[in-house]
N, C-alpha and C positions, 0 to 999 in steps of 0.2 A: 266649392263652386270653382275655385281655381284649378283643383286637381281634375274636375270634370272637363274643363275647358282643354286642359293639356292632353287628356285621353282622347277627347272628340277630335282635336286637331292631328293627333298622330295617325288617325286611321285613314289609310290610303285607298283612294277609289280610283280604279283604272278603266280605261276603254278596251274595246274588243273582248269583253268578258260579259258573260251572263250572269247577274247576281239574282239568286233566288232568295227572296226576302220574306221572313215570317212576320205576320202581323197579329195583333191581339185577337182573341176570340170572343172577347166581351168587354173585360176591364181595360180601358185604353192605356193604363199604366203598364201593362204587360208587353213592353217593347224595349229592345236593348238599345244601348247608346251606340253600338255599331250600326244597328239598323237605321236609326234616325240619321246618323252621318251620311250613310250610303244614300238613303232616300233624298236627302238635302242636296246631293251632288250628282244626281243622275240627270241625263239630258232626256231619256224617255223611260216611263213607267208602263209596263204592259199590265193591265188589270182586268178583272172580271167585269167590273162595273166602275166607270170613272167617278160616279157620284159618291160611291162608298169610300174609295181611295181618296178622293177630293177632301172629305170630312175628316179623315185621318189625318191628312198633311195639314190641314187648317187648324186642327186641335194642337199641333206642335209648332205652329207658326212657320211651316215650310212652305216656301212659295213653290207652287206645283210646277214640276216639270211637265213636259208634254205628255199627257195621259193618253194611252191608246189601248183599245179593247182587244184582250185576248182571252176567250172563253170556249165554252162547249161548241160553239157554232163556227169556230175558226177551222180552216181547212189547210191542205198541204200547201196551197198556193200562198196562203197567208204566212204560214211558218217559214216558207222560202224567203219571203220578203223580209222578215225578221233575221233570219240568218244572214242575208246579204247586208243588212244594216250593221250588224255585229262585225262582220268580217271586213267590209269595205269602207267603214267611215270610223273616223276618230271620236266616236261618241260613246258615252256611258249608259248601259241599259240594265234595267232591273225587271223582274217579274214578281208580282204579288197576287194573292187571292183576296177575296172579300174579307176572309178572317182565318187565322191560322197559317199553317205551314202549306205553301203551294206543293202541287203534286199529289196530295193526299185526296183521292176521289175528285180530281179535277184534271183537265187535259194537258196540264203542264208537262208531263212525263214525254209526250209527243215532241214537244219543243226541245226538252233536254236530250232526247234521242237524236234528233237532227243535230244539235250541237255537237254530240260526240261523233256522229258520222262526218261532220265537216271540221273536225279537230279544233273545235272552239272551246276555250277554257270555260267551266262552270264552277261557280262557288255558292255555297249556301250560307246565308245569315240566320242562324237557328234562332228560335223563339218559341212562342206559344203553339201548342198542339192539343186539339180536343181529345185525340187518342190517349196520349201520355196523361193528361189531366184526369180523363175518365177512369184510367186503370189505377192511378194513384188513389183516387178518392172512392172507387168502388167497394174496397174491403175484400176484393177477390183475389186468388193467387196471381201474382205478377211476374213470377219467374219464367212461365211459359204461356204465351198467349197468341191468338190468331185475330187479325183483323179482317173482317168481311166486307167492309165498305156498306153501301146502302142495301137494305133488304128490298127484295123485288116487290113490285105493285102487284102482280099476279098472286092470288091467294094460294094457288097450287104450288107455284115455285117458292114462295115465302115459307110456306110449311115445310117444304123439303129443305130448305136453307136451315131452319130452326131445328129440324130433326138431326141433321148432320151436325149442327153445332153442339147439340146437347149430348152427342155421342162422343165428342172430342174429350181427350184427357187434358185439357188446357181451358184457360179462360178465353171466350171469344167475345169480340168487341164489334158492334153494329151500329149503324146510323139508322134511325127510323123517323118517319114524319109524325108530327104530333096528332095528325088527323087519323092515322092507323094504329097509334100506339095501343090503344085498348084492345082492338081486335087482335093485334099480334100477342098481347099477354094472354088473351084467351086461348089462342093456338098454343102457347107454351104451358098453360095450365093443362090442356088436353094431352100433350106429349109427355110431359113429366114435371108434375107439381112438387116433386121432392127436391127439384133443383134449387140452387141458390143463385139469384140474379139481382141486378142493380140498374135502376133507371136514373139518369143523371140529366138534368136540364138547366138551361141558362147559367152554364159554367162561368165562373168567375165574376158574375154580375151580383148585384146587391140581392136579388131573389134566387140565388143559386139553390138548387134542391136535389138531394140524393136520397133515393128511397130503396133500401135493400131488404131482401128476405125472400120467402118462398114466392113463386109466381102468383098465387092466390093472395098472398098479403099485399104484394105490391100493386096488384090489381085494385084491390080494396082501398089503397090510398089515392088512387087517381081521381 
């Protein structure tokens, strides 16, 4: 405990920097000492949902800093206000997502792009990511992979994405809605039932599930 306190106190948190902080994807224990120190020291935390971030902070006994929303609905005017706060005030600011690493399939990259344009320092506090966790647990080749983000809602576009993915000479990773998963698996069966796939859900949670095999086998386990 004494060593923990020494490590915790040595972590420096500065102003005029944007801290991009990874949060747990399921198991609340998956957060770093550095992330906790920085979260407890920030003046403003920009997050997708203040209720979700508030629960995370409460779990670790961190008195909430000012929580402000930054999400898919945030526009250029909102980003410029954030940029001005970072540049022109002596406050400490961080960005988190609801779960995992910010910027992965969320609008955080637009804010980072603006920071770079305005010569604002950015630093990343690494941690949990559903992409790397999925790749590690999938049993699929991990030396060469492609991340495609969310599969399209349109059936035609989704089929095209899957056809292209199955023609790749590397592992491809995708996010899919639970409501569309069965339909997507049927498409994969039609395209190439000889392929090897893996479906992973509830990652890092008590009821974590990993199903690997042919598309038809995985579909049968749903």
